[in-house]
KEKE-3310 file (N, C-alpha, C; in steps of 0.2 Angstrom, whole numbers, plus 5000, padded with zeros to 4 digits):
npx = (4922:4919:4909:4913:4902:4894:4903:4903:4890:4890:4899:4893:4881:4883:4894:4912:4923:4932:4944:4945:4958:4963:4956:4960:4974:4974:4969:4979:4990:4986:4988:4982:4976:4971:4963:4948:4931:4928:4941:4947:4939:4941:4955:4954:4948:4934:4916:4909:4897:4898:4909:4904:4897:4905:4911:4905:4906:4918:4925:4924:4931:4944:4946:4947:4959:4968:4968:4972:4985:4992:4990:4998:5011:5026:5033:5049:5062:5067:5083:5096:5097:5093:5079:5075:5081:5074:5061:5063:5067:5055:5046:5052:5050:5035:5033:5040:5032:5019:5022:5026:5014:5003:4989:4985:4985:4974:4964:4967:4964:4950:4946:4944:4952:4955:4950:4953:4965:4972:4973:4981:4993:4995:4997:5009:5017:5014:5020:5033:5036:5031:5039:5050:5046:5036:5020:5004:4995:5004:5012:5002:4998:5010:5011:5000:5004:5016:5011:5003:5012:5020:5011:5008:5020:5023:5013:5017:5029:5025:5018:5029:5036:5027:5025:5038:5038:5029:5036:5039:5046:5042:5049:5051:5038:5035:5045:5039:5027:5032:5037:5026:5019:5027:5042:5040:5028:5031:5044:5053:5051:5055:5068:5073:5071:5080:5092:5093:5088:5088:5077:5064:5065:5053:5054:5061:5053:5047:5058:5061:5049:5052:5063:5057:5048:5056:5064:5055:5055:5067)
npy = (5186:5169:5164:5154:5146:5146:5140:5127:5123:5122:5111:5101:5089:5078:5065:5066:5059:5048:5037:5023:5021:5034:5042:5036:5039:5052:5055:5049:5057:5069:5065:5054:5059:5071:5069:5072:5071:5083:5089:5080:5080:5093:5091:5083:5091:5091:5091:5090:5082:5075:5067:5059:5050:5040:5036:5032:5038:5046:5036:5026:5031:5032:5018:5014:5021:5015:5002:5003:5008:4998:4987:4991:4990:4983:4967:4963:4956:4939:4934:4924:4908:4909:4909:4914:4927:4933:4933:4941:4953:4956:4957:4969:4978:4979:4983:4995:5002:5003:5010:5022:5026:5028:5027:5016:5005:5006:5004:4990:4984:4987:4979:4983:4982:4981:4966:4961:4967:4962:4949:4948:4953:4942:4932:4933:4932:4918:4912:4913:4905:4893:4889:4886:4874:4874:4869:4875:4878:4878:4889:4899:4899:4904:4917:4923:4922:4930:4942:4946:4948:4958:4969:4971:4975:4986:4995:4996:5003:5015:5020:5022:5032:5042:5045:5050:5061:5069:5073:5065:5049:5031:5026:5037:5039:5026:5028:5038:5032:5022:5029:5035:5024:5018:5009:4997:4992:4990:4982:4976:4983:4996:4993:4991:5003:5011:5006:5012:5006:5000:5005:4994:4986:4985:4978:4967:4957:4953:4948:4937:4929:4926:4917:4907:4902:4898:4889:4879:4872:4867)
npz = (4897:4900:4914:4929:4933:4921:4913:4919:4917:4903:4901:4908:4906:4893:4898:4899:4888:4895:4902:4914:4918:4916:4925:4937:4936:4937:4950:4957:4953:4959:4972:4984:4996:4992:4983:4978:4972:4965:4963:4955:4944:4940:4936:4926:4917:4916:4920:4937:4938:4927:4930:4939:4932:4930:4942:4958:4971:4982:4989:4980:4970:4976:4978:4965:4961:4969:4965:4952:4954:4962:4953:4942:4946:4942:4944:4951:4940:4939:4944:4943:4952:4965:4974:4986:4986:4976:4981:4992:4986:4979:4989:4996:4986:4985:4998:4999:4990:4996:5008:5002:4998:5008:5009:5001:5009:5016:5007:5003:5015:5016:5006:4993:4982:4964:4957:4944:4941:4952:4949:4938:4943:4953:4944:4938:4950:4953:4942:4943:4955:4951:4941:4949:4954:4963:4968:4962:4973:4984:4980:4980:4993:4999:4993:5000:5013:5012:5007:5018:5028:5023:5021:5034:5040:5032:5037:5050:5048:5042:5053:5062:5055:5054:5067:5070:5062:5068:5079:5089:5094:5094:5104:5113:5117:5123:5134:5141:5145:5153:5163:5169:5173:5182:5187:5193:5188:5174:5172:5163:5151:5155:5158:5145:5139:5146:5142:5130:5118:5101:5088:5082:5066:5054:5042:5045:5049:5037:5030:5038:5036:5022:5024:5031:5021:5011:5018:5020:5008:5006)
capx = (4925:4913:4910:4914:4896:4892:4908:4901:4884:4892:4903:4889:4877:4886:4900:4918:4926:4938:4945:4946:4965:4964:4953:4964:4980:4972:4969:4986:4994:4984:4989:4975:4973:4968:4959:4941:4928:4929:4948:4949:4935:4945:4961:4952:4944:4927:4912:4908:4891:4901:4914:4899:4895:4911:4912:4899:4908:4925:4927:4924:4937:4950:4947:4949:4966:4972:4968:4977:4992:4995:4990:5003:5017:5030:5037:5056:5064:5071:5090:5099:5093:5091:5072:5074:5083:5069:5056:5065:5067:5048:5043:5054:5047:5029:5034:5041:5026:5014:5025:5026:5007:4999:4981:4983:4984:4967:4960:4968:4960:4943:4944:4942:4957:4952:4952:4956:4972:4976:4974:4987:4999:4996:4999:5017:5020:5014:5024:5040:5036:5029:5045:5054:5044:5031:5013:5000:4992:5010:5013:4997:4999:5016:5009:4996:5009:5021:5007:5000:5018:5022:5006:5008:5027:5022:5009:5021:5034:5021:5017:5035:5038:5022:5027:5044:5037:5026:5041:5040:5047:5039:5053:5049:5031:5036:5048:5035:5022:5035:5038:5020:5016:5032:5046:5037:5023:5033:5051:5057:5051:5059:5075:5074:5071:5086:5097:5093:5087:5087:5071:5063:5065:5048:5055:5064:5048:5047:5064:5059:5044:5055:5067:5052:5045:5061:5066:5050:5056:5074)
capy = (5180:5165:5163:5147:5143:5145:5135:5121:5121:5120:5105:5096:5085:5072:5064:5067:5052:5047:5030:5022:5022:5041:5044:5034:5042:5059:5054:5047:5063:5074:5062:5052:5063:5077:5066:5073:5071:5090:5090:5075:5082:5099:5089:5080:5096:5089:5093:5085:5078:5071:5062:5055:5045:5035:5034:5033:5041:5047:5030:5022:5034:5030:5011:5014:5023:5010:4996:5005:5009:4991:4983:4994:4988:4977:4963:4962:4951:4934:4934:4919:4903:4910:4911:4918:4933:4936:4934:4947:4959:4957:4960:4975:4982:4980:4987:5002:5005:5004:5015:5028:5028:5024:5026:5010:5000:5006:5000:4983:4982:4987:4974:4986:4982:4978:4959:4959:4969:4958:4942:4949:4953:4936:4927:4934:4929:4911:4910:4912:4900:4887:4888:4884:4868:4874:4868:4881:4879:4880:4896:4904:4900:4908:4923:4925:4923:4935:4948:4948:4951:4965:4974:4973:4978:4993:4998:4998:5008:5021:5023:5025:5038:5047:5048:5054:5068:5073:5075:5060:5042:5026:5026:5043:5037:5021:5030:5042:5028:5018:5034:5036:5018:5016:5004:4990:4990:4987:4982:4974:4989:5001:4992:4992:5010:5013:5003:5015:5001:5001:5004:4988:4987:4981:4973:4961:4952:4950:4943:4930:4925:4923:4912:4901:4900:4895:4883:4873:4869:4865)
capz = (4899:4903:4922:4931:4933:4914:4910:4922:4913:4896:4901:4911:4900:4891:4901:4895:4886:4899:4904:4921:4919:4916:4931:4942:4936:4939:4957:4960:4952:4965:4979:4986:5001:4989:4977:4979:4965:4962:4961:4950:4938:4937:4933:4919:4913:4915:4926:4943:4936:4921:4933:4943:4927:4930:4949:4962:4977:4983:4991:4974:4966:4979:4977:4958:4960:4973:4961:4946:4956:4963:4947:4937:4948:4938:4948:4949:4936:4942:4942:4946:4955:4972:4975:4992:4984:4972:4986:4996:4982:4977:4995:4997:4981:4987:5004:4997:4986:5001:5012:4998:4997:5014:5007:4998:5014:5018:5001:5004:5021:5014:5001:4987:4976:4958:4956:4938:4942:4957:4945:4933:4948:4956:4939:4938:4956:4953:4937:4946:4960:4948:4937:4954:4956:4968:4966:4962:4980:4988:4978:4982:5001:5000:4991:5005:5019:5011:5007:5024:5032:5020:5023:5042:5040:5029:5041:5056:5045:5041:5059:5064:5051:5056:5074:5069:5058:5073:5084:5095:5092:5098:5111:5117:5120:5128:5140:5145:5148:5159:5169:5172:5176:5187:5186:5196:5183:5168:5173:5157:5146:5158:5157:5138:5138:5149:5138:5123:5113:5094:5085:5077:5059:5052:5036:5047:5049:5030:5029:5042:5032:5017:5027:5033:5015:5007:5022:5019:5001:5005)
cpx = (4919:4915:4911:4908:4893:4897:4905:4895:4886:4895:4899:4885:4881:4893:4906:4920:4933:4938:4946:4953:4966:4962:4958:4971:4979:4972:4975:4991:4993:4987:4982:4972:4969:4963:4951:4938:4929:4936:4950:4945:4939:4951:4960:4949:4937:4922:4911:4902:4894:4905:4909:4896:4899:4912:4906:4900:4915:4928:4928:4930:4944:4952:4950:4957:4970:4973:4973:4984:4995:4995:4996:5010:5020:5034:5044:5058:5068:5078:5093:5095:5091:5084:5071:5076:5078:5063:5057:5064:5059:5045:5045:5051:5039:5029:5035:5035:5020:5016:5024:5018:5002:4992:4980:4982:4976:4962:4961:4964:4953:4941:4942:4947:4954:4954:4955:4964:4976:4977:4980:4993:5000:4999:5006:5020:5020:5018:5031:5041:5035:5035:5050:5052:5038:5024:5009:4997:4998:5012:5008:4997:5005:5015:5005:5000:5013:5017:5005:5006:5020:5017:5007:5015:5026:5018:5013:5026:5031:5020:5023:5037:5033:5023:5033:5043:5033:5030:5042:5041:5043:5043:5052:5042:5031:5039:5043:5029:5025:5036:5032:5017:5021:5036:5044:5032:5025:5041:5055:5057:5055:5066:5077:5075:5078:5092:5098:5093:5087:5080:5070:5063:5059:5049:5059:5059:5047:5052:5063:5054:5047:5059:5062:5050:5050:5064:5061:5052:5063:5075)
cpy = (5176:5164:5156:5143:5141:5140:5128:5118:5119:5113:5099:5092:5079:5071:5064:5060:5051:5039:5029:5023:5030:5044:5042:5037:5049:5059:5053:5053:5068:5072:5060:5056:5069:5075:5066:5072:5077:5091:5086:5077:5088:5096:5086:5085:5094:5091:5088:5080:5073:5065:5057:5049:5039:5032:5036:5038:5042:5040:5025:5025:5032:5022:5010:5016:5018:5004:4997:5005:5002:4987:4985:4992:4982:4974:4963:4956:4945:4934:4929:4914:4904:4913:4915:4926:4937:4938:4941:4954:4961:4960:4967:4980:4984:4984:4994:5006:5007:5010:5022:5031:5025:5023:5019:5004:5000:5003:4993:4980:4982:4982:4977:4986:4978:4971:4957:4961:4964:4951:4943:4949:4946:4931:4927:4931:4921:4908:4908:4906:4893:4885:4885:4877:4868:4872:4875:4883:4881:4888:4901:4905:4905:4915:4926:4927:4929:4942:4951:4951:4957:4970:4976:4977:4985:4997:5001:5003:5015:5024:5026:5031:5044:5050:5052:5061:5072:5075:5071:5053:5038:5025:5031:5041:5032:5023:5034:5038:5024:5023:5035:5030:5016:5010:4997:4988:4987:4987:4981:4980:4994:5000:4993:4999:5013:5011:5007:5010:5004:5000:4998:4990:4982:4976:4967:4955:4949:4946:4937:4926:4922:4917:4906:4898:4896:4889:4877:4869:4866:4857)
cpz = (4902:4910:4923:4931:4925:4911:4912:4918:4906:4896:4904:4905:4899:4895:4897:4893:4889:4901:4911:4923:4920:4923:4937:4942:4938:4947:4960:4959:4957:4972:4982:4992:4998:4984:4979:4972:4962:4959:4955:4943:4935:4934:4926:4914:4911:4921:4931:4941:4931:4925:4937:4938:4927:4937:4953:4968:4977:4985:4985:4970:4969:4978:4969:4957:4964:4968:4955:4948:4958:4957:4942:4940:4944:4943:4946:4945:4941:4940:4946:4949:4962:4973:4981:4991:4981:4977:4990:4992:4980:4983:4997:4992:4983:4994:5003:4994:4991:5006:5009:4998:5002:5013:5004:5003:5016:5013:5002:5010:5020:5009:4994:4981:4970:4957:4950:4938:4947:4953:4941:4938:4951:4950:4938:4944:4955:4947:4939:4950:4956:4944:4942:4956:4961:4965:4966:4969:4984:4986:4980:4990:5002:4998:4997:5011:5018:5011:5013:5028:5029:5021:5030:5043:5038:5034:5047:5054:5045:5048:5063:5061:5053:5063:5074:5067:5063:5079:5090:5092:5096:5105:5116:5121:5125:5135:5144:5149:5154:5165:5173:5175:5182:5185:5188:5191:5177:5168:5167:5152:5149:5157:5150:5136:5141:5145:5131:5117:5106:5092:5081:5070:5056:5046:5039:5047:5042:5028:5032:5039:5026:5019:5028:5026:5011:5011:5021:5012:5001:5008)
residu = (MET:MET:SER:ASP:LYS:SER:SER:LEU:ARG:LYS:ARG:ALA:GLY:ARG:PRO:ALA:ARG:VAL:THR:THR:ALA:GLN:ILE:ALA:GLU:ALA:ALA:LEU:ASP:LEU:GLY:LEU:GLU:ASN:ALA:THR:ILE:ARG:ASN:VAL:ALA:GLU:ARG:LEU:GLU:MET:SER:VAL:PRO:GLY:LEU:TYR:HIS:HIS:VAL:ARG:SER:ARG:GLU:ASP:LEU:LEU:ALA:MET:ALA:ALA:ALA:HIS:SER:LEU:GLY:ALA:LEU:GLU:LEU:PRO:LEU:ARG:GLU:GLY:PRO:ASP:LEU:GLY:ASP:TRP:LEU:THR:ARG:TYR:ALA:ARG:PHE:VAL:PHE:ASP:ALA:LEU:VAL:ALA:GLN:PRO:GLU:LEU:ILE:GLY:GLN:ILE:VAL:ALA:GLY:THR:VAL:ASN:THR:MET:ARG:LEU:ALA:GLN:HIS:LEU:GLU:ARG:PHE:LEU:GLU:VAL:LEU:SER:ASP:ASP:GLY:TRP:SER:LEU:GLN:GLU:ALA:TYR:ASP:ALA:TYR:GLY:MET:LEU:THR:ALA:THR:VAL:VAL:GLY:ALA:ALA:ALA:SER:GLU:ILE:GLY:ILE:ARG:ALA:ALA:ASP:SER:ALA:GLY:HIS:SER:SER:SER:ASP:ASP:LEU:ARG:ARG:ALA:THR:GLN:ALA:LEU:GLY:PRO:ASP:GLU:THR:PRO:LEU:VAL:SER:ALA:LEU:MET:ARG:ASP:ARG:HIS:ARG:GLU:PRO:ASN:PRO:PHE:LYS:ALA:VAL:GLU:ALA:ALA:VAL:THR:ILE:LEU:THR:GLY:ARG:ARG:SER)
# end
């Protein structure tokens, strides 16, 4: 049986014929937290040096996967005349995608999302609003406002879920903090904790943004 080293030498040399999409899909299949150069190369049955002909670093690999994932998202269809309903469904669709893959937010913040994919995604968004009578600049401003709100809401939701998974909620942390500081230091927060408040829903901020956007056009 050929050794691993011999097999690697045999496969090194000419880079395998793989596409950017295949590399990105391999990384996404592994999960971005597990998507190292070596793991992706093994997934594609190619050598590590061969994969380096297509990506420069792990950061480049993650950016490629993030761009592919976001660009592949299909926007929900416009159903009926209610633009607010479509904007809410669109926002929920992006929100759910980001919460499901937290690593994508890091790529958005780093500015490494593929602009060709972004342009295709934006084109579909602009089409819907243009058909509703929005100017391109108005639609683009709406896209920026909604995207910023969705990304922030998704980041908050990811944090809430991570805290819950770790065995402590944000309420637990706040309660301990107010106890340590004393009621005189944070009386309102202390009262809030005593009342067993409901955890905030990050998506409410997105719904508020949709209301603001549609209200400007009414």
